Residue, then its C-alpha position, 0 to 999 in steps of 0.5 A: m131170832e137169827t141163829l148163831s150160824a145165820l149171824l156168822a154167815d151174814a158177817f162172812w158175806w158182808s165182809w166179802l162185799e165190803a172187800v170189793g171196794p175200788m182198791h180191792g176191786w183192782a187187786i181182784a181184777t188183776a188176780a183174775v186176769v193173771s190167772a186167765g193168762c196162766a190158764v191159757v198157756g197152762s192148758l197146752l203145757v198140761v196136754r203136752r205133758l210139759s207141766l214140769l217145764g212150766d214149773a221150771i220156767s216160773h223159777a228160771v225166769l228170775p235171773g232174766i228179770v233181775v238183769a233187766v231191772l238192773l239195766g233200768g227196767r221195771p216189773g211189767d216193762l217190755s225189757v223185763l218181759v224180754g229178759a224173762t223170755v230169754a231166761a226161759l229159752v236158756t232153761v230149755g237149752l240147758t235141759r237139752f244140753f244136760q240130756q244130750q251131753g250129760g246123759l240125764a233123763e228129761d225130768a232130771g235135766t229140767g230139775v238141774a237147769f231151773t234150780t241152778l238158774f233160780a239160785i243164780g237169780v236169788l244171788l243176783v237179787t241179794i248182791s244187787g241190794s238197794r240198786i234194784d226194787l225187788d224184794p226176795g219175799c215178794i218174788l217168792y210170794g207176790i204183793l197182790e195186796l199192794v198192786p192198786f198203789d202202783t198206778i199209771p194214767l190210762a184214758g183218764w183213769e189211774v190203773p194199776r201197772a200190774f193190771v195193765s201188764a197182765a191184760a196185755v199179756l193175756v191179749v198177746v198169748s190169746l192172739g198168739l194161740m188163736s193164730t197158731w191153733r191148728w199147729q198147737v193142737f196137731t203138735a200137742f197130740d202127735a208131734d212126730a206126725a205134725r213134723a212130718a206134715g211140715v208143721p214147724t214144731t220147734a217154732v210152735t214149742v218156742g212160741l208156747l214157752a215164750g207165752v209161758s214166760l210172759a204169763t209167769v212175769a205177769g204173775f210175779e207181782a201178783v202171786g210170786a214165782i212159787l205160787v204162779v205154778a198153781m195157776l199154770v197147772v192146777p186149773a188146766a189139770a182139773a179141766e183136762r179131767l172134765a173135758l175131752r176137746l182141747h178148746h173145751v179144756l182151755g175154756l174150762a181152765v180159764l173159768l176155773a182159774m178166774t173163779g179160784a182167783v176171785v174166791g181165793y182173794l175174798a177168802a184171804w180178806h175174810f180170814n186175814t191171810s195171804a191172798a196168793g196162798m189162799m188162791a192156790v188153796v182154792l185152786g187145789l180144792e177145785 
């Protein structure tokens, strides 16, 4: 006769297997791809000690997204990605301005810049009202559970728009990283020496920030502006403690991020709670 613990374990695992149906499967796949894209750029942010800037960008891209949507774009469209990238670069520019002209420390300047831009974005969402299809709650916490219902035809299949956007972003940031790998590594570990050796460190940094903004926008629909920070920073921070070489850090961060996304979603399904919140908790426990 099975014990109570065995029965509970069977029920738990059965609910997990039940969750992986066509609809939930797409949600899990989207979460995994989003987390992988965040981990790729997040690894460089953590190694370069720019984690706070990742937090800033994940919030500050909101006004760029809202403006792009007001002009006719949809979350995941190219116009929205461009708007988010512009907002990310404005964040960096404002941070530098507050440092140089206002005499603020870098972390203080970053805090002022991203809170101001995020507040502007929230005001734009509120003022725009029904003219845009953006809900403040979804912006903050994501709508991963509803991702499978917004599909586009692709090769004879109905594929979630968010999955396509996230996969495209993952491919772009991965190709960008591979094409500039030596410059990224050199700049990450000794920016002054890289600059002296002729490496365009400013362009390298701008490219990294553009990648962060793309990954952030891809993560907006899945986990929202707040919890996307967990995907950017937590797997990379854990991987940095477990690996010595940068490419090992990056690979391990991607593995941890995808594992956390899958396990977090399944746990959220079992406990009937927020998928984004549970994924962040699982990432923290890793």
